PQR file with spaces between the fields and no chain letter, atoms N, CA, C, O and H, PARSE charges and radii, in Angstrom:
ATOM       1  N    MET     1     -52.339  -11.936   19.895 -0.4000 1.5000
ATOM       2  CA   MET     1     -52.445  -12.679   18.661 -0.0000 2.0000
ATOM       3  C    MET     1     -51.045  -12.854   18.072  0.5500 1.7000
ATOM       4  O    MET     1     -50.070  -12.583   18.773 -0.5500 1.4000
ATOM       5  N    PRO     2     -50.900  -13.289   16.839 -0.5600 1.5000
ATOM       6  CA   PRO     2     -49.581  -13.620   16.299  0.2800 2.0000
ATOM       7  C    PRO     2     -48.611  -12.439   16.274  0.5500 1.7000
ATOM       8  O    PRO     2     -48.957  -11.331   15.863 -0.5500 1.4000
ATOM       9  N    PHE     3     -47.395  -12.710   16.725 -0.4000 1.5000
ATOM      10  CA   PHE     3     -46.291  -11.753   16.680 -0.0000 2.0000
ATOM      11  C    PHE     3     -45.129  -12.479   16.021  0.5500 1.7000
ATOM      12  O    PHE     3     -44.571  -13.416   16.592 -0.5500 1.4000
ATOM      13  H    PHE     3     -47.114  -13.609   17.059  0.4000 1.0000
ATOM      14  N    ILE     4     -44.769  -12.049   14.828 -0.4000 1.5000
ATOM      15  CA   ILE     4     -43.723  -12.701   14.049 -0.0000 2.0000
ATOM      16  C    ILE     4     -42.502  -11.795   14.027  0.5500 1.7000
ATOM      17  O    ILE     4     -42.584  -10.622   13.663 -0.5500 1.4000
ATOM      18  H    ILE     4     -45.223  -11.288   14.364  0.4000 1.0000
ATOM      19  N    HIS     5     -41.357  -12.369   14.429 -0.4000 1.5000
ATOM      20  CA   HIS     5     -40.114  -11.609   14.470 -0.0000 2.0000
ATOM      21  C    HIS     5     -39.135  -12.275   13.502  0.5500 1.7000
ATOM      22  O    HIS     5     -38.764  -13.435   13.679 -0.5500 1.4000
ATOM      23  H    HIS     5     -41.291  -13.322   14.724  0.4000 1.0000
ATOM      24  N    ILE     6     -38.724  -11.530   12.483 -0.4000 1.5000
ATOM      25  CA   ILE     6     -37.783  -12.012   11.478 -0.0000 2.0000
ATOM      26  C    ILE     6     -36.469  -11.258   11.669  0.5500 1.7000
ATOM      27  O    ILE     6     -36.448  -10.030   11.738 -0.5500 1.4000
ATOM      28  H    ILE     6     -39.025  -10.587   12.339  0.4000 1.0000
ATOM      29  N    THR     7     -35.375  -12.014   11.753 -0.4000 1.5000
ATOM      30  CA   THR     7     -34.058  -11.407   11.877 -0.0000 2.0000
ATOM      31  C    THR     7     -33.289  -11.682   10.598  0.5500 1.7000
ATOM      32  O    THR     7     -33.244  -12.819   10.128 -0.5500 1.4000
ATOM      33  H    THR     7     -35.392  -13.013   11.697  0.4000 1.0000
ATOM      34  N    THR     8     -32.684  -10.649   10.034 -0.4000 1.5000
ATOM      35  CA   THR     8     -31.975  -10.781    8.765 -0.0000 2.0000
ATOM      36  C    THR     8     -30.784   -9.834    8.729  0.5500 1.7000
ATOM      37  O    THR     8     -30.676   -8.908    9.533 -0.5500 1.4000
ATOM      38  H    THR     8     -32.719   -9.725   10.416  0.4000 1.0000
ATOM      39  N    TRP     9     -29.894  -10.090    7.778 -0.4000 1.5000
ATOM      40  CA   TRP     9     -28.848   -9.118    7.506 -0.0000 2.0000
ATOM      41  C    TRP     9     -29.513   -7.891    6.909  0.5500 1.7000
ATOM      42  O    TRP     9     -30.649   -7.991    6.445 -0.5500 1.4000
ATOM      43  H    TRP     9     -29.981  -10.842    7.124  0.4000 1.0000
ATOM      44  N    PRO    10     -28.862   -6.742    6.900 -0.5600 1.5000
ATOM      45  CA   PRO    10     -29.462   -5.536    6.343  0.2800 2.0000
ATOM      46  C    PRO    10     -29.973   -5.738    4.915  0.5500 1.7000
ATOM      47  O    PRO    10     -29.314   -6.352    4.076 -0.5500 1.4000
ATOM      48  N    VAL    11     -31.145   -5.210    4.675 -0.4000 1.5000
ATOM      49  CA   VAL    11     -31.779   -5.286    3.359 -0.0000 2.0000
ATOM      50  C    VAL    11     -31.728   -3.891    2.743  0.5500 1.7000
ATOM      51  O    VAL    11     -32.180   -2.921    3.352 -0.5500 1.4000
ATOM      52  H    VAL    11     -31.680   -4.711    5.357  0.4000 1.0000
ATOM      53  N    LYS    12     -31.184   -3.796    1.548 -0.4000 1.5000
ATOM      54  CA   LYS    12     -31.010   -2.481    0.910 -0.0000 2.0000
ATOM      55  C    LYS    12     -32.294   -1.920    0.330  0.5500 1.7000
ATOM      56  O    LYS    12     -32.431   -0.705    0.182 -0.5500 1.4000
ATOM      57  H    LYS    12     -30.817   -4.584    1.053  0.4000 1.0000
ATOM      58  N    ASP    13     -33.233   -2.791    0.000 -0.4000 1.5000
ATOM      59  CA   ASP    13     -34.455   -2.373   -0.673 -0.0000 2.0000
ATOM      60  C    ASP    13     -35.617   -2.298    0.319  0.5500 1.7000
ATOM      61  O    ASP    13     -36.147   -3.329    0.734 -0.5500 1.4000
ATOM      62  H    ASP    13     -33.122   -3.777    0.120  0.4000 1.0000
ATOM      63  N    GLU    14     -36.002   -1.109    0.690 -0.4000 1.5000
ATOM      64  CA   GLU    14     -37.089   -0.911    1.649 -0.0000 2.0000
ATOM      65  C    GLU    14     -38.396   -1.528    1.148  0.5500 1.7000
ATOM      66  O    GLU    14     -39.204   -2.009    1.942 -0.5500 1.4000
ATOM      67  H    GLU    14     -35.571   -0.272    0.353  0.4000 1.0000
ATOM      68  N    ASN    15     -38.599   -1.511   -0.160 -0.4000 1.5000
ATOM      69  CA   ASN    15     -39.806   -2.132   -0.717 -0.0000 2.0000
ATOM      70  C    ASN    15     -39.821   -3.643   -0.481  0.5500 1.7000
ATOM      71  O    ASN    15     -40.889   -4.231   -0.312 -0.5500 1.4000
ATOM      72  H    ASN    15     -37.942   -1.120   -0.805  0.4000 1.0000
ATOM      73  N    ALA    16     -38.658   -4.267   -0.469 -0.4000 1.5000
ATOM      74  CA   ALA    16     -38.578   -5.706   -0.195 -0.0000 2.0000
ATOM      75  C    ALA    16     -39.030   -5.998    1.238  0.5500 1.7000
ATOM      76  O    ALA    16     -39.692   -7.006    1.487 -0.5500 1.4000
ATOM      77  H    ALA    16     -37.790   -3.789   -0.607  0.4000 1.0000
ATOM      78  N    ILE    17     -38.676   -5.126    2.170 -0.4000 1.5000
ATOM      79  CA   ILE    17     -39.096   -5.292    3.567 -0.0000 2.0000
ATOM      80  C    ILE    17     -40.617   -5.173    3.657  0.5500 1.7000
ATOM      81  O    ILE    17     -41.271   -5.989    4.306 -0.5500 1.4000
ATOM      82  H    ILE    17     -38.138   -4.308    1.967  0.4000 1.0000
ATOM      83  N    ILE    18     -41.166   -4.170    3.014 -0.4000 1.5000
ATOM      84  CA   ILE    18     -42.618   -3.953    3.040 -0.0000 2.0000
ATOM      85  C    ILE    18     -43.340   -5.154    2.436  0.5500 1.7000
ATOM      86  O    ILE    18     -44.339   -5.617    2.985 -0.5500 1.4000
ATOM      87  H    ILE    18     -40.635   -3.507    2.487  0.4000 1.0000
ATOM      88  N    LYS    19     -42.844   -5.653    1.321 -0.4000 1.5000
ATOM      89  CA   LYS    19     -43.458   -6.811    0.665 -0.0000 2.0000
ATOM      90  C    LYS    19     -43.379   -8.045    1.562  0.5500 1.7000
ATOM      91  O    LYS    19     -44.340   -8.809    1.653 -0.5500 1.4000
ATOM      92  H    LYS    19     -42.032   -5.277    0.875  0.4000 1.0000
ATOM      93  N    LEU    20     -42.250   -8.242    2.218 -0.4000 1.5000
ATOM      94  CA   LEU    20     -42.095   -9.364    3.133 -0.0000 2.0000
ATOM      95  C    LEU    20     -43.105   -9.282    4.266  0.5500 1.7000
ATOM      96  O    LEU    20     -43.736  -10.282    4.609 -0.5500 1.4000
ATOM      97  H    LEU    20     -41.469   -7.621    2.144  0.4000 1.0000
ATOM      98  N    GLN    21     -43.265   -8.100    4.850 -0.4000 1.5000
ATOM      99  CA   GLN    21     -44.251   -7.922    5.926 -0.0000 2.0000
ATOM     100  C    GLN    21     -45.662   -8.228    5.434  0.5500 1.7000
ATOM     101  O    GLN    21     -46.435   -8.884    6.132 -0.5500 1.4000
ATOM     102  H    GLN    21     -42.752   -7.288    4.572  0.4000 1.0000
ATOM     103  N    GLU    22     -45.994   -7.760    4.252 -0.4000 1.5000
ATOM     104  CA   GLU    22     -47.325   -8.023    3.683 -0.0000 2.0000
ATOM     105  C    GLU    22     -47.533   -9.513    3.441  0.5500 1.7000
ATOM     106  O    GLU    22     -48.580  -10.063    3.781 -0.5500 1.4000
ATOM     107  H    GLU    22     -45.366   -7.227    3.686  0.4000 1.0000
ATOM     108  N    ASP    23     -46.531  -10.164    2.851 -0.4000 1.5000
ATOM     109  CA   ASP    23     -46.653  -11.584    2.525 -0.0000 2.0000
ATOM     110  C    ASP    23     -46.755  -12.446    3.784  0.5500 1.7000
ATOM     111  O    ASP    23     -47.566  -13.370    3.839 -0.5500 1.4000
ATOM     112  H    ASP    23     -45.681   -9.717    2.574  0.4000 1.0000
ATOM     113  N    VAL    24     -45.939  -12.148    4.787 -0.4000 1.5000
ATOM     114  CA   VAL    24     -45.987  -12.914    6.033 -0.0000 2.0000
ATOM     115  C    VAL    24     -47.336  -12.720    6.721  0.5500 1.7000
ATOM     116  O    VAL    24     -47.921  -13.677    7.228 -0.5500 1.4000
ATOM     117  H    VAL    24     -45.280  -11.397    4.741  0.4000 1.0000
ATOM     118  N    THR    25     -47.822  -11.495    6.739 -0.4000 1.5000
ATOM     119  CA   THR    25     -49.135  -11.219    7.336 -0.0000 2.0000
ATOM     120  C    THR    25     -50.220  -12.024    6.626  0.5500 1.7000
ATOM     121  O    THR    25     -51.081  -12.620    7.273 -0.5500 1.4000
ATOM     122  H    THR    25     -47.346  -10.718    6.328  0.4000 1.0000
ATOM     123  N    PHE    26     -50.177  -12.040    5.297 -0.4000 1.5000
ATOM     124  CA   PHE    26     -51.171  -12.782    4.520 -0.0000 2.0000
ATOM     125  C    PHE    26     -51.150  -14.269    4.867  0.5500 1.7000
ATOM     126  O    PHE    26     -52.196  -14.873    5.103 -0.5500 1.4000
ATOM     127  H    PHE    26     -49.477  -11.556    4.771  0.4000 1.0000
ATOM     128  N    VAL    27     -49.949  -14.854    4.897 -0.4000 1.5000
ATOM     129  CA   VAL    27     -49.823  -16.294    5.170 -0.0000 2.0000
ATOM     130  C    VAL    27     -50.305  -16.634    6.581  0.5500 1.7000
ATOM     131  O    VAL    27     -50.996  -17.634    6.775 -0.5500 1.4000
ATOM     132  H    VAL    27     -49.100  -14.363    4.705  0.4000 1.0000
ATOM     133  N    VAL    28     -49.948  -15.818    7.553 -0.4000 1.5000
ATOM     134  CA   VAL    28     -50.392  -16.076    8.923 -0.0000 2.0000
ATOM     135  C    VAL    28     -51.911  -15.964    9.010  0.5500 1.7000
ATOM     136  O    VAL    28     -52.562  -16.805    9.630 -0.5500 1.4000
ATOM     137  H    VAL    28     -49.387  -15.006    7.395  0.4000 1.0000
ATOM     138  N    HIS    29     -52.474  -14.936    8.395 -0.4000 1.5000
ATOM     139  CA   HIS    29     -53.928  -14.754    8.387 -0.0000 2.0000
ATOM     140  C    HIS    29     -54.614  -15.945    7.715  0.5500 1.7000
ATOM     141  O    HIS    29     -55.584  -16.488    8.243 -0.5500 1.4000
ATOM     142  H    HIS    29     -51.945  -14.253    7.891  0.4000 1.0000
ATOM     143  N    LYS    30     -54.110  -16.339    6.566 -0.4000 1.5000
ATOM     144  CA   LYS    30     -54.698  -17.436    5.790 -0.0000 2.0000
ATOM     145  C    LYS    30     -54.657  -18.752    6.565  0.5500 1.7000
ATOM     146  O    LYS    30     -55.616  -19.524    6.530 -0.5500 1.4000
ATOM     147  H    LYS    30     -53.322  -15.898    6.138  0.4000 1.0000
ATOM     148  N    ASN    31     -53.554  -19.008    7.260 -0.4000 1.5000
ATOM     149  CA   ASN    31     -53.376  -20.299    7.917 -0.0000 2.0000
ATOM     150  C    ASN    31     -53.897  -20.357    9.352  0.5500 1.7000
ATOM     151  O    ASN    31     -54.139  -21.443    9.877 -0.5500 1.4000
ATOM     152  H    ASN    31     -52.775  -18.382    7.288  0.4000 1.0000
ATOM     153  N    THR    32     -54.071  -19.202    9.988 -0.4000 1.5000
ATOM     154  CA   THR    32     -54.540  -19.214   11.377 -0.0000 2.0000
ATOM     155  C    THR    32     -55.920  -18.595   11.545  0.5500 1.7000
ATOM     156  O    THR    32     -56.612  -18.852   12.530 -0.5500 1.4000
ATOM     157  H    THR    32     -53.874  -18.319    9.561  0.4000 1.0000
ATOM     158  N    GLY    33     -56.314  -17.777   10.573 -0.4000 1.5000
ATOM     159  CA   GLY    33     -57.580  -17.069   10.698 -0.0000 2.0000
ATOM     160  C    GLY    33     -57.502  -15.860   11.608  0.5500 1.7000
ATOM     161  O    GLY    33     -58.519  -15.225   11.887 -0.5500 1.4000
ATOM     162  H    GLY    33     -55.752  -17.568    9.772  0.4000 1.0000
ATOM     163  N    ALA    34     -56.300  -15.535   12.076 -0.4000 1.5000
ATOM     164  CA   ALA    34     -56.138  -14.362   12.940 -0.0000 2.0000
ATOM     165  C    ALA    34     -56.545  -13.109   12.181  0.5500 1.7000
ATOM     166  O    ALA    34     -56.243  -12.982   10.995 -0.5500 1.4000
ATOM     167  H    ALA    34     -55.474  -16.051   11.850  0.4000 1.0000
ATOM     168  N    PRO    35     -57.227  -12.178   12.849 -0.5600 1.5000
ATOM     169  CA   PRO    35     -57.599  -10.927   12.195  0.2800 2.0000
ATOM     170  C    PRO    35     -56.350  -10.153   11.767  0.5500 1.7000
ATOM     171  O    PRO    35     -55.350  -10.135   12.484 -0.5500 1.4000
ATOM     172  N    LEU    36     -56.414   -9.520   10.608 -0.4000 1.5000
ATOM     173  CA   LEU    36     -55.263   -8.772   10.092 -0.0000 2.0000
ATOM     174  C    LEU    36     -54.735   -7.754   11.089  0.5500 1.7000
ATOM     175  O    LEU    36     -53.524   -7.586   11.233 -0.5500 1.4000
ATOM     176  H    LEU    36     -57.227   -9.534   10.026  0.4000 1.0000
ATOM     177  N    ASP    37     -55.653   -7.072   11.779 -0.4000 1.5000
ATOM     178  CA   ASP    37     -55.205   -6.018   12.690 -0.0000 2.0000
ATOM     179  C    ASP    37     -54.607   -6.554   13.987  0.5500 1.7000
ATOM     180  O    ASP    37     -54.205   -5.775   14.852 -0.5500 1.4000
ATOM     181  H    ASP    37     -56.636   -7.209   11.662  0.4000 1.0000
ATOM     182  N    LYS    38     -54.545   -7.865   14.129 -0.4000 1.5000
ATOM     183  CA   LYS    38     -53.945   -8.483   15.317 -0.0000 2.0000
ATOM     184  C    LYS    38     -52.634   -9.188   14.997  0.5500 1.7000
ATOM     185  O    LYS    38     -52.039   -9.818   15.871 -0.5500 1.4000
ATOM     186  H    LYS    38     -54.872   -8.498   13.427  0.4000 1.0000
ATOM     187  N    ILE    39     -52.179   -9.087   13.745 -0.4000 1.5000
ATOM     188  CA   ILE    39     -50.933   -9.743   13.329 -0.0000 2.0000
ATOM     189  C    ILE    39     -49.823   -8.693   13.267  0.5500 1.7000
ATOM     190  O    ILE    39     -49.924   -7.709   12.534 -0.5500 1.4000
ATOM     191  H    ILE    39     -52.663   -8.575   13.035  0.4000 1.0000
ATOM     192  N    SER    40     -48.773   -8.914   14.041 -0.4000 1.5000
ATOM     193  CA   SER    40     -47.622   -8.009   14.043 -0.0000 2.0000
ATOM     194  C    SER    40     -46.426   -8.714   13.426  0.5500 1.7000
ATOM     195  O    SER    40     -46.149   -9.875   13.729 -0.5500 1.4000
ATOM     196  H    SER    40     -48.690   -9.713   14.637  0.4000 1.0000
ATOM     197  N    VAL    41     -45.717   -7.997   12.551 -0.4000 1.5000
ATOM     198  CA   VAL    41     -44.502   -8.519   11.929 -0.0000 2.0000
ATOM     199  C    VAL    41     -43.390   -7.511   12.185  0.5500 1.7000
ATOM     200  O    VAL    41     -43.506   -6.340   11.822 -0.5500 1.4000
ATOM     201  H    VAL    41     -45.942   -7.054   12.304  0.4000 1.0000
ATOM     202  N    VAL    42     -42.317   -7.971   12.810 -0.4000 1.5000
ATOM     203  CA   VAL    42     -41.174   -7.116   13.107 -0.0000 2.0000
ATOM     204  C    VAL    42     -39.962   -7.688   12.382  0.5500 1.7000
ATOM     205  O    VAL    42     -39.711   -8.892   12.428 -0.5500 1.4000
ATOM     206  H    VAL    42     -42.223   -8.922   13.105  0.4000 1.0000
ATOM     207  N    ILE    43     -39.225   -6.826   11.723 -0.4000 1.5000
ATOM     208  CA   ILE    43     -38.007   -7.255   11.036 -0.0000 2.0000
ATOM     209  C    ILE    43     -36.827   -6.526   11.669  0.5500 1.7000
ATOM     210  O    ILE    43     -36.764   -5.296   11.673 -0.5500 1.4000
ATOM     211  H    ILE    43     -39.429   -5.848   11.686  0.4000 1.0000
ATOM     212  N    SER    44     -35.901   -7.307   12.199 -0.4000 1.5000
ATOM     213  CA   SER    44     -34.689   -6.757   12.803 -0.0000 2.0000
ATOM     214  C    SER    44     -33.517   -7.040   11.877  0.5500 1.7000
ATOM     215  O    SER    44     -33.326   -8.167   11.420 -0.5500 1.4000
ATOM     216  H    SER    44     -35.952   -8.306   12.196  0.4000 1.0000
ATOM     217  N    GLU    45     -32.747   -6.018   11.612 -0.4000 1.5000
ATOM     218  CA   GLU    45     -31.572   -6.177   10.770 -0.0000 2.0000
ATOM     219  C    GLU    45     -30.327   -6.239   11.658  0.5500 1.7000
ATOM     220  O    GLU    45     -30.139   -5.414   12.553 -0.5500 1.4000
ATOM     221  H    GLU    45     -32.902   -5.102   11.984  0.4000 1.0000
ATOM     222  N    VAL    46     -29.486   -7.234   11.386 -0.4000 1.5000
ATOM     223  CA   VAL    46     -28.276   -7.448   12.164 -0.0000 2.0000
ATOM     224  C    VAL    46     -27.073   -7.294   11.249  0.5500 1.7000
ATOM     225  O    VAL    46     -27.043   -7.856   10.154 -0.5500 1.4000
ATOM     226  H    VAL    46     -29.639   -7.903   10.660  0.4000 1.0000
ATOM     227  N    GLN    47     -26.098   -6.548   11.688 -0.4000 1.5000
ATOM     228  CA   GLN    47     -24.874   -6.392   10.906 -0.0000 2.0000
ATOM     229  C    GLN    47     -24.175   -7.741   10.780  0.5500 1.7000
ATOM     230  O    GLN    47     -24.156   -8.510   11.742 -0.5500 1.4000
ATOM     231  H    GLN    47     -26.122   -6.092   12.577  0.4000 1.0000
ATOM     232  N    PRO    48     -23.601   -8.046    9.622 -0.5600 1.5000
ATOM     233  CA   PRO    48     -22.930   -9.334    9.435  0.2800 2.0000
ATOM     234  C    PRO    48     -21.890   -9.649   10.513  0.5500 1.7000
ATOM     235  O    PRO    48     -21.715  -10.813   10.873 -0.5500 1.4000
ATOM     236  N    SER    49     -21.204   -8.641   11.028 -0.4000 1.5000
ATOM     237  CA   SER    49     -20.190   -8.888   12.064 -0.0000 2.0000
ATOM     238  C    SER    49     -20.818   -9.350   13.381  0.5500 1.7000
ATOM     239  O    SER    49     -20.116   -9.869   14.249 -0.5500 1.4000
ATOM     240  H    SER    49     -21.346   -7.695   10.735  0.4000 1.0000
ATOM     241  N    HIS    50     -22.115   -9.169   13.539 -0.4000 1.5000
ATOM     242  CA   HIS    50     -22.822   -9.586   14.757 -0.0000 2.0000
ATOM     243  C    HIS    50     -23.610  -10.866   14.539  0.5500 1.7000
ATOM     244  O    HIS    50     -24.461  -11.210   15.359 -0.5500 1.4000
ATOM     245  H    HIS    50     -22.685   -8.747   12.834  0.4000 1.0000
ATOM     246  N    TRP    51     -23.350  -11.568   13.464 -0.4000 1.5000
ATOM     247  CA   TRP    51     -24.074  -12.772   13.080 -0.0000 2.0000
ATOM     248  C    TRP    51     -23.020  -13.828   12.743  0.5500 1.7000
ATOM     249  O    TRP    51     -22.053  -13.531   12.040 -0.5500 1.4000
ATOM     250  H    TRP    51     -22.659  -11.288   12.797  0.4000 1.0000
ATOM     251  N    ALA    52     -23.193  -15.041   13.229 -0.4000 1.5000
ATOM     252  CA   ALA    52     -22.240  -16.104   12.901 -0.0000 2.0000
ATOM     253  C    ALA    52     -22.981  -17.399   12.615  0.5500 1.7000
ATOM     254  O    ALA    52     -23.983  -17.709   13.260 -0.5500 1.4000
ATOM     255  H    ALA    52     -23.978  -15.283   13.799  0.4000 1.0000
ATOM     256  N    ASP    53     -22.488  -18.143   11.655 -0.4000 1.5000
ATOM     257  CA   ASP    53     -22.937  -19.505   11.383 -0.0000 2.0000
ATOM     258  C    ASP    53     -21.716  -20.397   11.572  0.5500 1.7000
ATOM     259  O    ASP    53     -20.633  -20.091   11.072 -0.5500 1.4000
ATOM     260  H    ASP    53     -21.674  -17.891   11.131  0.4000 1.0000
ATOM     261  N    ALA    54     -21.890  -21.483   12.284 -0.4000 1.5000
ATOM     262  CA   ALA    54     -20.800  -22.412   12.575 -0.0000 2.0000
ATOM     263  C    ALA    54     -19.638  -21.693   13.266  0.5500 1.7000
ATOM     264  O    ALA    54     -18.487  -22.109   13.137 -0.5500 1.4000
ATOM     265  H    ALA    54     -22.770  -21.731   12.691  0.4000 1.0000
ATOM     266  N    GLY    55     -19.937  -20.623   13.995 -0.4000 1.5000
ATOM     267  CA   GLY    55     -18.920  -19.874   14.713 -0.0000 2.0000
ATOM     268  C    GLY    55     -18.125  -18.909   13.862  0.5500 1.7000
ATOM     269  O    GLY    55     -17.142  -18.335   14.330 -0.5500 1.4000
ATOM     270  H    GLY    55     -20.872  -20.286   14.100  0.4000 1.0000
ATOM     271  N    VAL    56     -18.536  -18.720   12.614 -0.4000 1.5000
ATOM     272  CA   VAL    56     -17.811  -17.845   11.686 -0.0000 2.0000
ATOM     273  C    VAL    56     -18.629  -16.578   11.473  0.5500 1.7000
ATOM     274  O    VAL    56     -19.765  -16.655   11.006 -0.5500 1.4000
ATOM     275  H    VAL    56     -19.335  -19.186   12.234  0.4000 1.0000
ATOM     276  N    PRO    57     -18.068  -15.395   11.810 -0.5600 1.5000
ATOM     277  CA   PRO    57     -18.810  -14.151   11.624  0.2800 2.0000
ATOM     278  C    PRO    57     -19.175  -13.916   10.161  0.5500 1.7000
ATOM     279  O    PRO    57     -18.415  -14.265    9.258 -0.5500 1.4000
ATOM     280  N    GLY    58     -20.331  -13.329    9.942 -0.4000 1.5000
ATOM     281  CA   GLY    58     -20.834  -13.075    8.602 -0.0000 2.0000
ATOM     282  C    GLY    58     -19.953  -12.183    7.753  0.5500 1.7000
ATOM     283  O    GLY    58     -20.054  -12.208    6.526 -0.5500 1.4000
ATOM     284  H    GLY    58     -20.948  -13.046   10.676  0.4000 1.0000
ATOM     285  N    ASN    59     -19.094  -11.399    8.374 -0.4000 1.5000
ATOM     286  CA   ASN    59     -18.225  -10.514    7.594 -0.0000 2.0000
ATOM     287  C    ASN    59     -16.847  -11.135    7.336  0.5500 1.7000
ATOM     288  O    ASN    59     -15.975  -10.471    6.775 -0.5500 1.4000
ATOM     289  H    ASN    59     -19.012  -11.378    9.370  0.4000 1.0000
ATOM     290  N    HIS    60     -16.636  -12.388    7.731 -0.4000 1.5000
ATOM     291  CA   HIS    60     -15.367  -13.075    7.473 -0.0000 2.0000
ATOM     292  C    HIS    60     -15.230  -13.302    5.971  0.5500 1.7000
ATOM     293  O    HIS    60     -16.203  -13.656    5.306 -0.5500 1.4000
ATOM     294  H    HIS    60     -17.344  -12.927    8.187  0.4000 1.0000
ATOM     295  N    LYS    61     -14.044  -13.105    5.440 -0.4000 1.5000
ATOM     296  CA   LYS    61     -13.847  -13.204    3.982 -0.0000 2.0000
ATOM     297  C    LYS    61     -14.183  -14.588    3.432  0.5500 1.7000
ATOM     298  O    LYS    61     -14.556  -14.706    2.265 -0.5500 1.4000
ATOM     299  H    LYS    61     -13.253  -12.818    5.980  0.4000 1.0000
ATOM     300  N    ASP    62     -14.060  -15.626    4.239 -0.4000 1.5000
ATOM     301  CA   ASP    62     -14.364  -16.991    3.795 -0.0000 2.0000
ATOM     302  C    ASP    62     -15.689  -17.503    4.348  0.5500 1.7000
ATOM     303  O    ASP    62     -15.906  -18.712    4.424 -0.5500 1.4000
ATOM     304  H    ASP    62     -13.757  -15.530    5.187  0.4000 1.0000
ATOM     305  N    PHE    63     -16.574  -16.586    4.734 -0.4000 1.5000
ATOM     306  CA   PHE    63     -17.851  -16.982    5.341 -0.0000 2.0000
ATOM     307  C    PHE    63     -18.632  -17.996    4.505  0.5500 1.7000
ATOM     308  O    PHE    63     -19.108  -18.984    5.064 -0.5500 1.4000
ATOM     309  H    PHE    63     -16.398  -15.603    4.672  0.4000 1.0000
ATOM     310  N    PRO    64     -18.787  -17.798    3.187 -0.5600 1.5000
ATOM     311  CA   PRO    64     -19.608  -18.755    2.420  0.2800 2.0000
ATOM     312  C    PRO    64     -19.130  -20.203    2.538  0.5500 1.7000
ATOM     313  O    PRO    64     -19.943  -21.126    2.493 -0.5500 1.4000
ATOM     314  N    VAL    65     -17.832  -20.408    2.688 -0.4000 1.5000
ATOM     315  CA   VAL    65     -17.292  -21.764    2.780 -0.0000 2.0000
ATOM     316  C    VAL    65     -17.209  -22.215    4.244  0.5500 1.7000
ATOM     317  O    VAL    65     -17.722  -23.274    4.606 -0.5500 1.4000
ATOM     318  H    VAL    65     -17.172  -19.658    2.725  0.4000 1.0000
ATOM     319  N    LYS    66     -16.556  -21.399    5.079 -0.4000 1.5000
ATOM     320  CA   LYS    66     -16.316  -21.792    6.467 -0.0000 2.0000
ATOM     321  C    LYS    66     -17.602  -21.937    7.276  0.5500 1.7000
ATOM     322  O    LYS    66     -17.650  -22.731    8.216 -0.5500 1.4000
ATOM     323  H    LYS    66     -16.138  -20.539    4.785  0.4000 1.0000
ATOM     324  N    SER    67     -18.631  -21.192    6.930 -0.4000 1.5000
ATOM     325  CA   SER    67     -19.876  -21.267    7.699 -0.0000 2.0000
ATOM     326  C    SER    67     -20.623  -22.577    7.453  0.5500 1.7000
ATOM     327  O    SER    67     -21.626  -22.848    8.113 -0.5500 1.4000
ATOM     328  H    SER    67     -18.591  -20.547    6.166  0.4000 1.0000
ATOM     329  N    ARG    68     -20.150  -23.383    6.518 -0.4000 1.5000
ATOM     330  CA   ARG    68     -20.781  -24.678    6.224 -0.0000 2.0000
ATOM     331  C    ARG    68     -20.028  -25.843    6.867  0.5500 1.7000
ATOM     332  O    ARG    68     -20.381  -27.007    6.679 -0.5500 1.4000
ATOM     333  H    ARG    68     -19.335  -23.162    5.982  0.4000 1.0000
ATOM     334  N    ARG    69     -18.981  -25.507    7.632 -0.4000 1.5000
ATOM     335  CA   ARG    69     -18.176  -26.572    8.234 -0.0000 2.0000
ATOM     336  C    ARG    69     -19.001  -27.397    9.220  0.5500 1.7000
ATOM     337  O    ARG    69     -19.965  -26.912    9.813 -0.5500 1.4000
ATOM     338  H    ARG    69     -18.695  -24.562    7.786  0.4000 1.0000
ATOM     339  N    LYS    70     -18.604  -28.628    9.373 -0.4000 1.5000
ATOM     340  CA   LYS    70     -19.295  -29.553   10.282 -0.0000 2.0000
ATOM     341  C    LYS    70     -18.483  -29.827   11.534  0.5500 1.7000
ATOM     342  O    LYS    70     -19.004  -30.372   12.507 -0.5500 1.4000
ATOM     343  H    LYS    70     -17.821  -29.022    8.891  0.4000 1.0000
ATOM     344  N    SER    71     -17.184  -29.446   11.517 -0.4000 1.5000
ATOM     345  CA   SER    71     -16.332  -29.647   12.699 -0.0000 2.0000
ATOM     346  C    SER    71     -15.270  -28.541   12.721  0.5500 1.7000
ATOM     347  O    SER    71     -15.074  -27.829   11.736 -0.5500 1.4000
ATOM     348  H    SER    71     -16.761  -29.004   10.727  0.4000 1.0000
ATOM     349  N    TYR    72     -14.598  -28.417   13.852 -0.4000 1.5000
ATOM     350  CA   TYR    72     -13.556  -27.406   13.982 -0.0000 2.0000
ATOM     351  C    TYR    72     -12.280  -27.817   13.248  0.5500 1.7000
ATOM     352  O    TYR    72     -11.390  -26.990   13.048 -0.5500 1.4000
ATOM     353  H    TYR    72     -14.757  -28.996   14.652  0.4000 1.0000
ATOM     354  N    GLU    73     -12.182  -29.069   12.850 -0.4000 1.5000
ATOM     355  CA   GLU    73     -10.991  -29.534   12.136 -0.0000 2.0000
ATOM     356  C    GLU    73     -11.009  -29.122   10.667  0.5500 1.7000
ATOM     357  O    GLU    73      -9.983  -29.216    9.993 -0.5500 1.4000
ATOM     358  H    GLU    73     -12.904  -29.741   13.013  0.4000 1.0000
ATOM     359  N    GLU    74     -12.130  -28.678   10.171 -0.4000 1.5000
ATOM     360  CA   GLU    74     -12.232  -28.290    8.754 -0.0000 2.0000
ATOM     361  C    GLU    74     -11.617  -26.929    8.507  0.5500 1.7000
ATOM     362  O    GLU    74     -11.616  -26.448    7.374 -0.5500 1.4000
ATOM     363  H    GLU    74     -12.963  -28.602   10.718  0.4000 1.0000
C-alpha cells in the first residue's frame, strides 16, 4: 500500500515531525481510501552540506540567493 518518503533538512522540533506524519497519513487515507495501518510515512533528514539546489550546497553562505540562479553565468 502507500509508502511516502519525505526528505528534508533537519527539523529541530520532534513534535513537528510527528504532526507531519499524522497529516500526511490522513491526506493519503482520505484521498486513496487506503487503510490507515497500510500507510507508511518515512522522513529522512539530510544535512544542508549534502543537499544542493542549482548546484549550490545548502550550507553555502549565499545559498538563499545563489540557489535561485537560472544559469552558471549568474
